[in-house]
N, C-alpha and C positions, 0 to 999 in steps of 0.2 A: 163700515169698512173704510179704512183710509184709502185715499186715491192719490195718484201721482199725475203730474202733467208731463206730456211728451209731445213731440211733433213728428209728423211724417211728411215725406215728399211724394207727390204723385203728379202725373201729367194733368193738364187742365181738362182734357176730355174725361178721364176717369173721375176727377173731382166733380165735374158737372153731373156725371151719371149718378154718383153716390149721393150728391146733394138732392137731385131730382127724386131719387128713391126714398130718401129720408122725408122729404116733403110729402110725397105720395102716401107714405105710411104714417104721416102725422107725428113724427118724432124728430127730436133734434138731430143734427148731424153727428154730434158726439154719441148720443144713445144708439144711433144706427150703426156707427162704426164699431162701438163696443160690442153690440149684439152680434155683428158679423164675425168679429174676432172670437167671441165666446163660442159661437156655433162651429167655427172652423177648428178650434182647439178640441172641442168635444168630438167632432168627427175624426180627428187625428188620433185621439185617445181610444176611441172605439175601434179604429182600424188596428192600432197597436195591440189592443187587448185580443182582438180576433186572431191576429197573426200569432200571438203567444199561445192561444188555445190550440190553433192548428199545429204549431210546432210541437207542443206537448203531446198531442195525440198522434203526431206523425202521420196525419191523414190529410189529403187534399182531394177536392172534387172539382170537376170542370164547372165552368160558368153555367152550362146548360143543365147539369145536374142540380146545381144550387137553385136555379130558377124554377125547375120542376118541383123541387122539395119545399122551397121557402116562399115562392111567389104566390 
């Protein structure tokens, strides 16, 4: 898959934390950031899909009901 180069700005504290986590996980900084972004996008897509299903069925349940049913 073709790749593109980009740059991001973040404060030094956040950069340090991200770098430490990448080292801890034994991956490059680039691989760690790409994985984080991929996971975040997947989470957002899952959320949007769930909201679409709820709207289509016009049904909502409380958090407590959801935890009882699905936890």
